[in-house]
C-alpha positions in Angstrom: -51.9 22.0 121.2 -49.1 24.3 120.3 -48.5 22.7 117.0 -52.1 23.2 115.9 -52.0 26.7 117.2 -48.7 27.4 115.4 -50.1 26.1 112.0 -53.3 28.1 112.3 -51.2 31.2 112.8 -48.9 30.2 109.8 -52.1 29.7 107.7 -53.2 33.3 108.4 -49.7 34.8 108.0 -49.3 33.2 104.5 -52.8 33.9 103.5 -52.1 37.6 104.1 -48.4 37.9 102.9 -48.3 35.3 99.9 -46.1 32.4 99.4 -42.9 33.8 100.9 -43.0 35.5 104.2 -40.2 37.7 105.7 -39.5 37.9 109.5 -40.6 41.6 109.2 -44.1 40.4 107.9 -44.5 38.1 110.9 -43.5 40.9 113.4 -46.1 43.2 111.6 -48.7 40.6 112.3 -47.7 40.5 115.9 -46.1 37.1 115.7 -42.9 36.1 117.4 -39.8 34.9 115.5 -39.9 31.8 117.6 -43.0 30.6 115.8 -41.0 30.6 112.4 -38.1 28.8 114.1 -40.4 26.0 115.5 -42.0 25.7 112.1 -38.6 25.2 110.6 -37.6 22.7 113.2 -40.8 20.7 112.6 -40.1 21.0 108.8 -43.4 23.0 108.1 -41.3 25.7 106.7 -38.0 26.1 104.7 -35.9 29.0 105.2 -34.9 30.9 101.9 -32.3 33.2 102.6 -31.6 35.2 105.7 -34.9 35.8 107.1 -37.5 34.6 104.4 -39.6 31.5 104.7 -41.8 29.2 102.4 -44.1 26.4 103.2 -42.5 22.9 102.8 -45.5 21.8 100.8 -45.2 24.7 98.4 -41.6 24.2 98.0 -42.1 20.4 97.4 -44.7 20.8 94.9 -43.0 23.6 93.0 -41.3 23.1 89.6 -37.7 24.3 89.1 -38.9 27.7 87.5 -41.3 28.2 90.5 -38.6 27.4 93.1 -36.4 30.0 91.3 -39.3 32.5 91.6 -39.7 31.7 95.3 -36.0 32.3 95.9 -36.0 35.6 94.0 -39.1 36.8 96.1 -37.1 35.8 99.3 -34.2 37.8 98.0 -36.2 40.7 96.9 -37.9 41.0 100.4 -34.5 41.2 101.9 -33.2 44.0 99.7 -32.8 47.6 100.8 -34.6 50.5 99.5 -32.1 51.4 96.7 -31.6 47.8 95.4 -33.6 46.0 92.7 -33.8 42.6 91.1 -32.6 42.5 87.6 -32.7 39.8 84.7 -34.5 36.6 85.0 -35.5 37.2 88.7 -37.0 40.5 87.9 -38.9 39.1 84.9 -40.4 36.2 86.8 -41.7 38.5 89.4 -43.5 40.8 86.9 
C-alpha cells in the first residue's frame, strides 16, 4: 500500500512543480525527503544533481537534448540567488 501512496504523492508533486523537482519543492508540499529516497531506491525517480529528481520514465523517453534540458533545470534549481545559467543551458530553458 505504501508504494501506491508514494506514487500518488509523486504524481501530485510533479504535476505541481514540473518535470524536475527539488527537495525544497517536496518540503514545500509537506512531503518528507524519505519519499524521494524510497522512490529512487525503487527506480521510480533518478537523482539529477545534489537534491533534484526526475521521473525515470521521463528520463528514459527523453532525447539527448531533452536530457540536457532536464540536467540544466536540476542544476538551476540548486543555484543560489546571485548565480545564473549561461550558454546552451540558459538558451534551452528560455
